[in-house]
C-alpha positions as CSV (number, residue, x, y, z in Angstrom):
1,X,-12.0,21.5,-15.8
2,X,-10.4,18.1,-15.2
3,X,-7.6,17.5,-17.8
4,X,-4.4,15.5,-17.8
5,X,-5.2,14.1,-14.4
6,X,-5.6,17.4,-12.6
7,X,-8.2,20.0,-11.8
8,X,-7.5,23.6,-13.0
9,X,-8.3,26.4,-15.3
10,X,-8.3,25.8,-19.0
11,X,-7.3,28.3,-21.7
12,X,-9.6,26.9,-24.5
13,X,-12.8,25.0,-25.1
14,X,-11.1,21.9,-26.6
15,X,-7.8,20.1,-26.2
16,X,-6.5,16.8,-27.4
17,X,-6.6,13.6,-25.5
18,X,-7.0,9.8,-26.0
19,X,-8.1,7.1,-23.7
20,X,-8.2,3.3,-24.0
21,X,-10.6,1.0,-22.1
22,X,-10.8,-2.8,-21.6
23,X,-13.9,-4.8,-20.9
24,X,-13.5,-8.1,-19.0
25,X,-15.6,-11.2,-19.3
26,X,-17.8,-10.1,-16.4
27,X,-18.6,-6.8,-18.3
28,X,-16.5,-4.6,-16.0
29,X,-14.8,-1.8,-17.8
30,X,-11.3,-0.6,-16.9
31,X,-9.5,2.6,-17.9
32,X,-6.2,1.3,-19.2
33,X,-4.5,4.3,-20.8
34,X,-4.7,8.0,-21.2
35,X,-2.5,10.5,-22.9
36,X,-2.8,14.3,-23.4
37,X,-1.1,17.0,-25.5
38,X,2.5,16.0,-26.2
39,X,1.8,12.3,-25.6
40,X,-0.3,12.0,-28.7
41,X,2.4,12.6,-31.3
42,X,2.9,8.8,-31.9
43,X,-0.7,8.6,-33.0
44,X,-0.1,11.2,-35.8
45,X,1.4,9.1,-38.4
46,X,2.3,12.0,-40.7
47,X,4.6,13.4,-38.0
48,X,6.8,10.3,-38.2
49,X,7.4,11.1,-41.9
50,X,7.9,14.8,-41.4
51,X,10.5,14.1,-38.7
52,X,12.8,12.6,-41.2
53,X,12.8,15.3,-43.9
54,X,15.1,18.3,-43.9
55,X,12.5,20.9,-42.9
56,X,10.9,18.6,-40.4
57,X,7.5,19.8,-39.1
58,X,8.3,23.4,-40.0
59,X,6.4,24.7,-36.9
60,X,9.0,27.2,-35.7
61,X,6.9,30.3,-36.8
62,X,3.7,29.0,-35.2
63,X,2.4,30.2,-31.9
64,X,2.2,26.6,-30.7
65,X,2.8,23.3,-32.4
66,X,-0.2,22.0,-34.4
67,X,-1.5,25.6,-34.8
68,X,-2.2,24.6,-38.4
69,X,-4.8,22.0,-37.4
70,X,-8.4,23.1,-37.8
71,X,-11.7,21.2,-37.6
72,X,-13.1,20.3,-41.0
73,X,-15.8,23.0,-40.7
74,X,-13.4,25.8,-39.7
75,X,-11.6,26.2,-43.0
76,X,-12.5,29.1,-45.3
77,X,-14.9,28.1,-48.0
């Protein structure tokens, strides 16, 4: 698996990442930006709000940060 600009084993089937691309007038496409894992926090607007309240993100009892996140079809019905 190629992730975060390196080849290696991967502990899960999915992990976060974001990339940006630009297309020039000739139609050529350029990879201009990528970020993985910890570099994505600035895109989670709610974290900016949580970081200023007394309890903050309240993730200290989680196995890893964002353990609370689930895909929309993974919640109990």
